[in-house]
VMD Tcl script that draws the C-alpha trace (Angstrom):
set ca {
  {113.05 131.65 63.97}
  {110.44 128.97 64.26}
  {107.75 129.04 61.36}
  {104.38 130.65 62.56}
  {101.59 128.29 62.92}
  {98.45 129.04 60.85}
  {96.92 130.49 64.01}
  {99.58 132.78 64.80}
  {99.52 133.93 61.07}
  {95.89 134.75 61.32}
  {96.37 136.53 64.47}
  {99.37 138.48 63.44}
  {97.21 139.85 60.24}
  {93.89 140.31 61.88}
  {92.10 142.97 63.71}
  {90.58 142.05 67.16}
  {87.38 141.28 65.40}
  {89.00 139.14 62.47}
  {90.98 137.48 65.09}
  {87.66 136.28 66.96}
  {86.04 135.22 63.74}
  {89.00 133.18 62.64}
  {90.13 131.73 65.85}
  {86.25 130.75 66.67}
  {86.58 128.22 63.80}
  {89.33 126.61 65.85}
  {87.47 126.44 69.20}
  {83.77 125.68 70.43}
  {83.76 129.46 71.56}
  {81.96 132.11 69.61}
  {83.90 135.23 68.05}
  {82.15 137.18 70.65}
  {83.05 134.97 73.41}
  {86.51 135.14 72.58}
  {86.74 138.85 72.13}
  {85.10 139.16 75.52}
  {87.63 136.66 77.12}
  {90.65 137.97 75.26}
  {90.10 141.79 74.69}
  {93.64 142.96 74.64}
  {96.50 141.88 72.37}
  {98.60 140.35 75.37}
  {95.51 138.21 76.27}
  {95.46 136.97 72.54}
  {99.26 136.14 72.52}
  {98.80 134.03 75.88}
  {95.89 132.21 74.07}
  {97.96 131.48 71.00}
  {100.83 130.26 72.96}
  {98.48 127.86 74.65}
  {96.93 126.69 71.59}
  {100.33 125.96 70.26}
  {101.00 123.71 73.20}
  {97.83 122.06 72.92}
  {97.99 121.53 69.18}
  {101.32 120.33 69.12}
  {102.34 116.84 67.60}
  {104.20 115.98 70.82}
  {102.70 113.35 73.10}
  {100.73 114.19 76.19}
  {103.74 113.87 78.61}
  {105.92 116.52 76.59}
  {102.68 118.87 76.18}
  {102.43 118.65 80.01}
  {106.07 119.56 80.36}
  {105.81 122.22 77.94}
  {102.92 123.60 79.79}
  {104.61 123.47 83.18}
  {107.51 125.18 81.62}
  {105.44 128.00 79.97}
  {102.74 128.45 82.63}
  {103.68 131.76 83.47}
  {103.07 132.91 79.78}
  {99.74 131.05 79.65}
  {98.08 131.37 83.06}
  {95.90 134.11 82.24}
  {94.41 132.24 79.33}
  {93.98 129.14 81.13}
  {92.29 130.82 84.17}
  {89.89 132.71 81.53}
  {89.06 129.37 79.70}
  {88.67 127.40 82.95}
  {86.26 129.98 84.27}
  {84.02 129.92 81.08}
  {84.10 126.25 81.39}
  {82.87 126.08 84.95}
  {80.29 128.96 84.39}
  {78.90 126.81 81.87}
  {78.22 123.78 84.14}
}
mol new
graphics top color blue
foreach p $ca { graphics top sphere $p radius 0.5 }
foreach p [lrange $ca 0 end-1] q [lrange $ca 1 end] { graphics top cylinder $p $q radius 0.2 }
display resetview
């Protein structure tokens, strides 16, 4: 079994509010924004999977390939983040 990332460990041990507080330190989103965007556990799991891909040490092409392969698992997180970004313009 692969070793959990620091973000994964935080998410496993945290409540929804704690999760938002901890994850907001890794993103430009506030804890409240994260809670609003990812209100249920399955949403947060999608986000964690996306973060693992983005933060991996792989090169950009490998990250893109992994994202394509896992798009079904992270598409909700991608759409929510995209909508948040576009609404902020």
